[in-house]
N, C-alpha and C positions, 0 to 999 in steps of 0.2 A: 687093305690099302697100304701103300708104302708111306713112310714118314715124310713130311714135307721137307723140302730143301731149306737149309738155313738161310736167313736173310742177311745179305752182305751189303753194307753201305759203300758207296764209292769213296776212293781215297781222298778226292778233292772236290769241293763244291764248285770249282771254277768251270766255266763253259768249256766243252770239248773243242778241239781244233776243227777247222772248217773242212778238213779232209773227210770227216765222217758224213755219211748221207743224212739228210733230214730224218728219214725214217727207214728202218730195216726190220722187216718181219721175216724170221727164219723158221719155217715149218711150224708156224704158230697154230696151236690147237686150243680151243676153249670148250669146256663142258659146263652144262647147267645140271644141277642135281635136282631131280624131280621124282618124288615118291620113292626115294631110296635108290634111284638109278641115275648114273651119269650119262647124260645125253650129249653127244658131240654136236655143237653148233657151228664151230669152225674146225676144219681138219687140214693140217699141214699147209697153211697159207704162207707162201713166200713171195715177197715183193720188196722193191726198193724205190724210194723217192729221193732223187738227187736234189742238191741245193738249187733252188730257183725253178724246179720242175713242177708242173701241174699234172696230177695223176687222178683219173676218173675211176670211180668204183660203181659199177652198175649191176643190176639184178633185181628180181622180183622181191616183194616184201617177204621176209623170212629167210632170205638167202644168206644173211650174216653181215650185211654192210654196216649197220649201226653197231653190231657187236665188235667189229674191228675197231671202230672209233672209241668205244668204251674200254676195250682191252688195252689199247695203247696209252690210255690215261689212267688205267687201273681204277676204274669206277664201275666195274661190272656189278650187277645185282648181287645180293648176299649169297644166292645159291650158284653164282657163276665163278669160275676160276680158270686161269691159264693152266691147262693140264700138261702141255709140253711146248717146246720151242721158245723163242725169244721175241720181244718187241723192243727195239732200241730207237730212241729219239735223240739225234745228234750224238750218238755213242753211248748214251745212258741206257742201261738195261732196266726198263721200268719195273720188272718183277722183283729186282734185287734191291731197290732203293728203300731206305728206312723212311718213316713218315716225314721227318724234317726235310730230307733231300727230295722226296717226292713232291712236297709242297713247292719247293724252289723250282723244280723242273716244270711243274704245272704253271707256276707264276710267270716264268721267263721263256720257256721253250715251246709251249703248246698253247694255241688259242683256238676257240671253236665258235662258229657262227651257226645258230640253230635255224630250223625251218620257220618258226613263228617269232619274229622279233618282238611282238607284243607280249609274249610270255617270257622272253629273255630279259626284258627291261622291267624294273620295279615301278609300278604305276604311282606309288606314293612319293617318289623322289624325282627331282628335276633331272633333266639330262646332264646339266652341269655337275650336279653332285655325283652322279654315276660315272661320268667321265673322269672327274677328279680322283675318285677312289682308286682307279687303275693306276694313276701316277703316284698317288700316296703310298700304295702297296709297294711300288718300285723305289720308294725312298724320297720322293719330292715333298717339299713343304706344301701346305694347303694353298697358299697364294700362287706358287709356281705351278702347282698341279692344275689350277683353274686356267692359267694362261696356256699351258701346254695342251689342255683339253680343247680350248678354242682353236689352237693351231692345228690340232689333229682333225677337227671337224672340217676345217678349211681344206685340208689335204684330201679328204674324201669328197670334195667338190660340193660341199654344203654352203650355199650362199647365206650370208647373215648368221655366222656361227654364234655370235653373242645372243641373238634372239633365240636360237635353238637351245643354247645352254640354259636359258631361263624358262624353257618350256617343259611341260610334262609329256610323257610318251603319248597319251591319248590326243594331244594337240598336234601330232605329226601324222603324215600319211604313212602307209605301209612301206613305200619305197624309202622315205626319209628315215623311218625307224631302222630299216635294214642297213642304211648307210651309217647310222650311229653305232649299231652293233659291230659293223665291220671296223669302224674307227676304234672302238674299244678293244677289239681283238688285235689290231695291228699296232696299238699304242706301245706294246712291250716288245715290238720287233721280234716276233716269235720265229723259231726255226721251222715250225710246221703250223700251218693254218688249216683247220678242218672245217669244211663247208658241208653241212648236213641239210640237203634239200633247201638251199637258201633262197630259191626263186619260186618255189611251189606256191601257188595262190596269187602271184603277182601278175599284173597286166603285162602284155607283150612288150610295151614300150619301157615299163619300169624294169622288167626282167633284163632287157637288152642293156639298159643303163647300168644296172648292178653288175652284170657280167663284164661290160666294158670297164667299169671302175675297178673290179677285181683284177682284170688283166693289166691295167695301167699301174695299180699299186703293187702288183706282183713284180713288175719290172723295177719300180721305184725302190721297193724294200728288199728285193731279192728273196722273198719268202717262198717256201715250198708249199704246195697246196694239195690236200687230199679232198677231192670233190665227190661227195656221195649224192647220187641223184638217180631218179628213174626217167629224167628228162634227157633223152639221148641227144637232142639237138643242142641243149645247153652244154653237155659234156663235150660234144664235137667242137663247139665254138671256143672252149676255154682250155681243154686239156691236151697235153703232149702225148701221153700214153694212157691206156685204158686197161683195167682189169675187170673181167666178167665173173661174178660170183654166182654159183648155183648150189643150193643145199649145203652151204658151208665150204665149198671147194672152189678154188680159182680155176675155171675151166678154159679160159682164154686170156691172153695178155699180149699187148703189143702196141705199136704206134696207132694213135687214135684214127687217123685218116685211113690207114691200111685196114684196120679191123672193120670200120664202118663201110668201106668200099668192097673189101674181100674177106668177109668173115670165114673162119675155118673151124668153127664149132657149130653144130646144129642149133644149140640154144641161142647163141648170138645171132645167127641168121634168123631164127624164129622171132626174136625181139624186134629186129629191124623190119621184118615183114609185117609186123603188127601195126606199124605206124601208118596213118593216113598219108597217101602219096599225092603230090601235086600232079595234075593231069588226069587223075582218075576221078571222074565225076559220079555224082549220085546215080545209082542204078547200074553202073558199069561193072560192078563186082564187089563181093564182100571183102573185108579185110581178112588176112590170114590170122589164125589163132594158134596158140600152143595148147594142144589137148591136155586134159587132166590137170592135176594140181601138184605143187612141189611136195616132196615126201616129208613125213615127220622126221625130226632129227634122229639119226642112228638107225633108221629103218632099212637102209640099203648098205650093209657092211661090206659087200663084195660086188665088184663090177662097176660100171659107170652109173653115177647117181642120176643121170638124165635119161637112161635107157627106157624107163616106163613111158616117157612122153616123146621119144625120139622117132622120127620117121625113117631113120637109117639103121636102127638097132637090129643087131643079130645076136646069135647065141654067145659069141665071144664077148659082147658088151655086158652080158649079164653074169659072166664068170671071171672076167679078167679086168681089174681096175686099170684104166689107161694112164700111162705116165704123161707128163707134159712134153709132147712132141715139139721139136723145133721145126717150124714150117716156113721160116724166113728170118731175116736179120732182126733179132729182138722180138720175134713173134712166136708164141707158143700156144698150142692147142691140146687140151686133154681129151682127144677123140681118136679112136683107132682108125676111123675112116674119114679123116680130115680132108683128104683129097676129093671126097665125093659130096662135100657140103653143098656145092652148086647144084647137085642133082636132087636135093631135098624136095620131096613133093609138096605142093601148095595145099593148104587146108581149106582156104576160102573158095567159094564157088560163085559163079555169076548168079545174081539174084535180081528179079524184077522188083520194081517199086510200085507203090500205090498210084493209081491213075489220078491225075488232077484234071478237073474239068474247068477250063477257062470260062466257059459260058454259063456254068452253074453259079447260083448265088453263093457268096462267101459264107463260111461258117462263122467267122468273127469279123466285125467291123468296128473300128475305133474312130470316132469322129471328134475332132477338136479336144482331144484328151489332155488335160493339164492337171498338175498337182502343185499347190502352193502351201507351204508350212509357214507358221508365224513364229518368229523369235521375238517376243515382246510385241512391239509395233512394226517390226521389220519383216518383210516377206522373204521367204526362201523359195526360189523357183526350182523345184526338183524336176518338173517335166512341163514342156511348153508346146501346146497346140500340135499334138501328134495325131496324124491321120494315117491309118493303114488297114489293110484287109488280109485275111488268111483263108485260103481255099481248102476244100476237103482233100485230105491226103497230102497236104503241102507242109513243108518245114520252112519256117522263117527263122534265120539266124540273127541274133542281136549281138553286136559287138561294140566295144568301146571301153575306155579306161574306167576304173573305179570312180564313182561319182557322176557317171555320164547319164544315169537314169534307167539303166536296164532293169534292175531289181524293182525300182519304183513302178515301172510299166507293168511288170509281172504282178506286183501286189495289187495294183489297180484292177487289172484284168480279173484276178481271183477274188476281188472284193475284200481283201484283207485291209485295204486302205481305201477311203472314199475319194473319188476324183472331184475336181472343182465343178461348180455349176457351169452349165453351158456345154459340157462334154457328154458323150454318150458311148455306151458299150452295147453292141447288138450281137446276139447269138442266133444264128439262123433267121436273121431279119427282125428279131424281137428285142426291144430294149430291155436290159436287165437292171435292177436296182444297183446303186454304187456299192452298197454294203452286202457282204455275204449273209449277214443275219436276216436280211429282208428278201433274200432270193428263195425261190421254190427248191424243192429237192431235185427236180429235174435240171434246174439251172446250176445247182451246185455239182451235180453229177457230171455235167457237161465239161467242167473245167477242173482238172487235177494237176498235181505237181510232183516232180521227182527232185528232191533236194540234192545239194552238193555232197553233204556228208551223211551217209546212212547211219553212222554211229549216233549222231544227234537226232536223226529223224525217226529212229526205231526205239521203242521202249525196251530197255535191256531186261526188264523183269518178266516180259511175256515171251511165249513161244511163237514160232513162225505161224503155226496154225491159228493162234489167237490174233496175231497182228493182221493177217490177211482175212481171217474169218470175221473180225469186227467190222472191217471195211465192207465186206460182202453183206453183212446183216444191216449195217447202217445205211449204206448207199444203194445197194441192190434190193434190199428188203427181203432177202432169202433166209430161211431157217430150216432146221432139220436136215433131211437127206439132200434137199436141193442146195443148201448151204455147203455141205460137205462135197458134193459133186462139183460145185463152182470153185471151191478151194483147190481141189485136185486139178481141175482144168487150168486154173491160173498158174499153179506151180509147174505144171507141164509146159505151159506157154512160155515161161521164163527159163526153161531148161534146168529146173531143179527136180529133185526126186522126192517121193513121200518120206524118205529117210530124214530129210531136213525139217519136216513139219514139227517134230517134238523139240527141236533145237532152239536155243535162245541166241540172240544176236552175237553175244560174246564167243559162241562156239563156231561161228561162221567166218570165212574169209571176207575180205573187203568186197570182192566181186559178188559173192553169194548174198551179202547184205544188200548190195545195190539191186540185185535181182529181186529180192523180197520187196524192196521199196517200189520197184517198177510194177510188180504183181499187185501190190496194194493200190497203186494209182489206177491200174486197169480194172480193178474190181467194180468200178462204177460204170464200166463201158463208156468212157468219156469220149466227147467229140474232139477235145483239145487237151494235150498234156504239155505243161510248161516244164522244160528240162533245164534246171538252174545249175549249171556247171556239173553235169551228172557224172563226168569221168575225171575231173581235175585231181582228185585225191587217189586215183587208181594207177596201178602199174600199167605199162603199155600193153602187156598181154591180156590183162583183165579189161582194159579200156576197149580193145578191139572186139572182145566178146560182147560187151555191153552195147557198143555201137551197132554190131551185127544184129543183136537182139532187138534194138529199137527199130532198125530197118525192117526186120521180119514182121514185127508186130504192126508196123505201119502198113505193110503190104497186105497182111491178113485182115486187118480191121478198118483200114481207111481212116485212121486217126490222124489228126493234124498235130504238129509240134511247133512250139516256140522254144528255140534253143538259145540259151544264154551261155556264152563261153568266151574266155579270153584266148583259147587255143584255136588259132585260125585253121590249123589242119583239121580239127574236128568239125569246125563250122563248114569248111570246104567240102568235107566228105558227106555231111548229112543234109545240107541246106539246098532248097530250090531257089529261095530268094534270101537276100541279106540286107539288114538295115544297120547303119552305122550311127550311133548316138554320141553326142558330145554336149555336155552341160545341159541335158534335158531336151535337146533338139535333135531331130533326124537330119543328119548332114548328107546322107546318101542312102538310097534304097533302090533295089532293082534285082533282076535275075542274078543268081550267084556268079555265073560266068562273066556277066558284064561288070559287076562290082570288082571281081578279082582280077580281071584282065585289063580293065580300064576302058575309057578314061576314068581316073579316080579323083575324088575330092582330096585336097592336100593332106587332110587328116587320115583318110583311108590309106593313102600312099605311105604315110609314116608308119601306120600300124603294120602294113604288109612288109615294109622294109625291116621291121624289128623282129619278125618271126624267125626263130632259129631253125637251121636245117641240119641234117646229119652229115652233110658235107663240110660243115663248119664255116660255110661261106654265106653271108647275107646279101652279097652284092652291094649296091650303093645304099648305105644306111642313112636315113633321114632323121636327124636328131631334133627333138622338140625341146626348146628351152623353157625352163620354168615348170610349174605345176598347174593343174587345172584350176582356174580361178574359182573363188568362192561363189556359190549360188546366192549368197547374201548380197554380193556386189558384182553381178555379171558384167562383162564388157559391153559397151555400146556397139552398134553396128553388127558385124559378124562376131559371134561369141568366141570364135577360134582365132581372132586376129592377134591376140597377145602372144600366141605361140606359133603362129603360122609362118613357115619358111618361105611362103609364096606371097606374103603380104606386099602390096605394091603402092598403096597410097591412101589418102584420107577416106575414100569411099568405103574401105574395109572397116574403118572406125566409126563411121556415121550412119551407114545404111545396112540393114540386115538383108542379105541376098535372098531371093525367092528360091523355093525348091523347084527347079526347072526340070521338066520331064521330057525325054525324047520319045520317039514313036514306039519304042520297045519296053516302056515302063521303067526306064533307068533314070532316076531323078538325082540331081546333085545341087546342093545349096552353096553356090560359090559365084562371086562376081566375075571370075575368069571365064572366058568362053571355052567350050569343050575342046577345041583344037589346041588349046594351050595347056590342058591338064595332062597329068602323067598317065602313062600306059605301060603295061608289062612288055618288055622287049623293045619299046619304042625309044626315040631320042629323048633326052631330058628336056622338060618344059622350060620355056624362057621365063625366068623370074622377073624380067624387066617389063613384061607386058602389062600395060595399064589401059583398060578399055575406056576409062574415064578421063584419060590424059592427066592424071594426078601426078 
């Protein structure tokens, strides 16, 4: 190995002139040393982010996105190093700074907003103390730092900043926590703001608010943004330009709208085709997938790194590394056959879905289901008087913001929490006990769940064979050869191979782990599977494969799903019917087409308007003011009246509207008549309409 280059400190600690771009990466390469070998994780990455520009970095897990963020702050793991090239932030060459200057640059020039604000904030300190620390580090006195902290919270559109300053992180919602973290990041007026999956896990309305806030603050502060995300809709809505990373290489770069409208690399086109598309209803076709898996670092030294998974690959792709071809103004593609990307064959095929029999008795019936918790002597109404049914082979999508009651409903159904007296849960017409501990084996087998995060759901100490086999033994009662045969059958059903059976979860990709979780749920031959955000933590390519898998298993086994998700694209793709919950009440329920196309409840309308699209356009955005009220003190009348943009009079505050159903099973809980409610593609409803003359 050659001797390391000497570290040279900059001549002056003063900020560089504004002529320097916020970020310059010039042929940046990063290696990780593993078992005595240097493995290239980034290879010759070149990009520039100009002052005030938002740049999106997309790609599957393991593509190198987070490594870029770590390298430009010089916080790589101990076995990582910049092997060649440069990373400059406002003219400062990060690799050549001494520790003192590096601290100054990190303190003043770079700020980062992480995926989980709950982990970025210290739970033992008030928000005020954490906000003040930022200004104290920049030289402000403690009193001045507190004042400036309040002012900064106000600038990120937090109402009542003095109250928030006195709060601890756990007392704030996820969206509010993210606003606080953004305020802390922007407090030092950084040259570069790095957003690392800042909206993953947030509701659609909160995600839209956070992105709108970042866009407004970007104009106000003139900050440059590096936005790292697998949410292509969020990238399209915020970013000017986009870079697509695959296996450590920048394979395509250009204007965001140009790339999403006319991709010129097969990988980019594949990612876009994986997204659920509006207008494609359940059963009309599978989502496209990208076959295979990303290669291990350094395993493809020659040729195109995407060739093993590419539908256009030829001999030249495996022997000649493609340069970054100019395919348009500011648009480059690292593909020899970039002119043929539009001819890329589709991977998805038309797939039938399980038949639903409208005249058959429902698999699940929920009757007057409620859940009330007690905080001292005060009741907390988590769920109120829910009535719904689920047919054989049917998927019911549950949507609504955090705190709306979706997870409470799932927990009651599974018997993990007992419902209030007066309610009933029936499976195949038979009432089951509220608690899972009092249910029979057959009743437990009938209801299974796939959790959001397979890392938390799977015991990392056990092999795949043990994880699936234990469920087969406990729930199906099989042992010996019958147990092994059933394990093999389940593994094949979720499109894994016997090679994965000896592996432990840490040795599997995110998609593989979720497939193991699905196999374990199906070990009991369930009647109903609750899918609780089953794809929210997955890349779009893995998400499409899991959604196709769930569709195939439903077709083969006639199982019913209850799908909980804040991703309306996923809900649209899988659901036969959709229920919209708010503060424990069903505000709207009906066939998926009716709920999505309208007329909508005002709350449903706001949720749909907040959903991002890869065109970067949301249409008319309906903004909800305030947060969901506390279930300790719910509003009188319509529970949505404190945030409703269509509220028209006192009736909304004094009378709870009934859940009125039309002849097609589409029910809406609203005082407004249906002809005044919103509809996709229709004229905007008249907000002045008052049926009560209020």
